[in-house]
N, C-alpha and C positions, 0 to 999 in steps of 0.2 A: 504494500500500500504506500509506504514512504517513498519507494522508488518511483511509483506511478505519479504521486503528487508532485515530486520533484521534477519529473519530466513534464508534467502539466504546466508548471511555472515557466519552464524553458520553451515549451511549444504548445501553447493553449489551443491553437487552431489545427493541430494535427489529430485527425480522428482516431488514429491508432493508439494514441495516448489514452483516450477515453475507453477504448476497448480493454487495455491493460487494467485500468481502474475498475471496470465492470467485473473482471475476473477476481481482482483483489477484494473488492467489497462483497462479492458473492461468497467468497471463501470465508470472510469474516461474519457472514450472516447479516450484513447491513443493507437491507433491501431498499431502504429509502435512498441511500447513496447510490445504489445500483441504478435506480430509476432516474436520478438526476444525471448521472454519467451517460446513460442511454439517451436522454433528452438532448444533452449537449452534442453527442455524437451524431444523432439524427439531424440536428440543425446544420451541422458542418457538411455532411455528405448524405442527404436524405435518400437518394436513389441508388446508392452504391450497393451492389449485391452483398458484399461482406457485412455492411451495416445492417441490411435486412436480416441476414442470417443471425447476427448477434441479437437483434431485436427479437427474433423468433425464440431464441434460447431463453431470453429474459421473460418473454410472455409465457412460455411453457412453465417456467418456474413459478409464475404467478397464478397458474391454473387457467390461463386464457388460451385454451387449446385451439380454438378456431382462428384467433388472431395469429397465433404462432404458425399454424398451417398456412395461412394466407401469406405471411411474410416469407416463409421458406420457399413456397411455391414461386413467388415473385423473384426471389434470389436465384433460384435455379434457372428460371426463364431468362434472366438478364446476365447470367454468368459469362465471363469472357473466355474461359478455357475449358476444355473437357474435364480436366482434373478438378477445377473449381465447381463446375456443374455437378460432377459426380459426388463431391463432398456434400453439397446441399441436398441432393437427392437422398443420400444416406441419412442425413439429418431428418428429412421428411419421413423416411422409412421408420426411424426410431420413434418419431411422434405418432405415426399410425399404429405401430405395435403397442405403444404404451396405452392406447385407448382400445386395444383389443381387436384392431382391424388387421387380421393376419394376411388376408389376400392383398389389401392395399399396401401393407408393409412389404410384402414379397415383390409386388410390382415396382415399388420405388427402389428396393435394393437391387433388383435385376436390371433396372434401367440405369442405375449408377454403375453397375459392372459393365454394361454394354458401352457406356460413355467412357469409362476408364477402367480397363481390366485390372489395374493395380490398386483399386480402391478396396483394400482388405477389410475395412470396417463394414463395408456393404456386404462382403462375402460372409463375414461372421453374422451379420444381420440376416442374410439369406438363410443361414443355418438355423437361427432363432425362429424365423417365421415358418420354415419348413417343419421344424420340430413341433411347433404349435399346431400345424395342419396335420400332424400325424405321419408325415412323409419322412420317417426317421433315417432311412438309408441315404436319401438325398441330403438330409440335414447333417449327418455325420461327415459325408463327403465335403460339404461346403465348409464346415468347421476345419476339417483337416487341411483343405486347400488354403484357407486363411492363415492357419498356423504355420504351414510350410513356408509361406512367404513373409509372414510377420509374427514372430513368436511373442504375442501379446499375452500377459498373464490373465487378463479378463477373458480372452477367448478360451484359454486353457481351463479356466474355472467353469465356464459355461459348458464346454464339451465334457468335462469330467462329470458335471451334474447331469447332463443328458445320458451319459453312459450309466450313471448310478440309477437314474429313473427307469432304465431298461433292464436293470438287474445285472449289469455287467460290471461287477465290483472291481475286478482286476484291471480292466481297461480304465476305469475311473481313477484307480490308484496311480496308474502310470501317468495320467494327465496331471494329477495333483503333484506328483514328484517333479514333473516337468515345470509346473507352475512355480514351485519353489526355486528351481534353477533359474527360470526366467526372471523372477523377482530379484534374485541376487544380481544377475547380470544387468538388469535395468537400473537397479539402485547404484551399482558401481559406475554406471554411465551417467548418474546424476538425476535419474527419474524418481518421482515420488510415487511409490507403489504401496504406501501405508494403508490406504483405504481398501484396495482389493485384497491385500494380504490379511487385513483385519477381518474382512468378510469371510475369507477362506478359512482362517483359523477358527472363527466362531462356529462354523458349521462342520468343518472337516478336520480340525486339528486341535489346538490347545486354546480353549475359550478364555482362560486366564491371560494367556499371552496376547490374545486379541484385545482384551480390555486394556492392557497396558499400552499397546500400540495406539489404540483408538483414543484413549484418554490424552495421550501426548498429541495426537493429531487434532483433537478437539481444542486443546490449548492453543495450537498453532493456527488452525483453520476451523472455527466453529460454525460450519455450514450445515445445511439440511441433510446431505448424504452422510456426513460424519455422525450427526446426531442419531440417525436411523441405525447405522452400523454399530455404534457404541451401545445404543439401547438393546439391540439384539444380542450383542456379545455379553452384556450384563445379564440378560435373560438366560443365556446358555450357561452362565456360572451360577444361576440360582438367585441372583440379587434382583428380585422382581420389582421391588419398590423403586429402586434407582433406575432400573430399566424403563419403567413406565414414565419417569420424568423425561428421559431423552426421547422415547417414542412419541410422547405428546408434543415435544418441540418439533420433531420431524413431520408431524401431521397437522400442526397448528397453522391455519391460514394466515395468521398475522406474521408468521416467520417465513412464509414462502408462498403458499397458495395452491400448488399442484397437489391433486389427490392421486397419490401413487399407489398402485395395487400392492407392490411389495411392502411399502411402508405401512399401509393399513393392515396387511396380513400380520406383520410383526406386532403392531399395536394390539390387534385382536388376540393374538396368542399370549401376549403378556397379560392382558386383562383376564383371559381365561385362567392363567396360573394364579392370579390374585382373586379368583372366584367372583370376578365382575362379569357375570355371564351375559347380562343384557347388552352392555357395550361391546363385549367380545363378539356376540352374534352379529350385531349391527356392522362392526368394522370388517369382520370376515366376509359378510355378504357384500359389503361395498367393494372390497378388494376384488371379488369375483365378478361383480357387475362392471367395474371399470375395465378389467382385462381377465377373462376366465383362463387365459393361457400364460399368465405372467411368469411362470417357472415350471419346468417339467417335474420338479420335485415338490415345490411348495404349493402350487395350485391344487393338486390332488390332496395334499395334506389339509389345506383349507376346507375343501369339500368334506373330507372325512371328519374333521373336528366339528364342523357345522352339523353334520348328521348326528354326532355323539351328543352335542349340546341340545339337539331336539328343538321343539317349539317353545316359546316363552311360556312360563307358568304364571299363575296369578300372583305368586309371591315375588316374581322378578321386579325389582325397582325399575322405573323408567330411566332410560339413559341414552 
């Protein structure tokens, strides 16, 4: 943030300075400052595709899904190079998938790959959408192709969880071992992989280590994604009261706005552990309404837990 604000003083009319500030403020959870930086950026270069794409990301975080989709569609249409257009199409695919539109997401990801075959995020997205459509062989191939060209820890985590959902435990363990190697390599190169490693450890490794990692990340970057991951890690260690505090930050509209299926799933599971059955039902249902396919592992778990909870009883407090 300090570097961005110093750059702003030196070059207040350079739009890229405001883009850096948006990222910094988002990481700090300062959504008012994010909005101000976005407004200044849009005034400087209102029609620039990169500015539209950044606006789409901010609108998505605020929960303005239709506005986000319109901005990223305009950015893709006005992109100057195939690589730029493919990146915006991939972003559009992620937005479509988040709202449960599997077919739309797949179209965007495939159009991104046709535009630029080296767009590996779109190839991983294709795997995500195909898995949600039940086309698992194609999904596995898409993930493997993405990882062969770009050894991204997030892709390895997604592929490992897809293998796990299919009952292929050994294949999942191979991917998780590769994930650890890739994180080490990425961190040696200066990348920040604390969030993905925290998520991985919480679900597939050492939940206590995940809490330590994510608490440090929360001190450094107290954003929505970190709050969600830290809350879930705390839940996995059995610290349900503290887990609820962070899960509520991650799903509180005042702190962001987006209604995320994974975040609401985490909140619902924590509430269930605390015997808050009414809110747990509501949030698990909402997660599945937003995106019934949000995870090959966790979406079936959400349905299973909802069935176990059954219908509300007359004793359930409203919530």
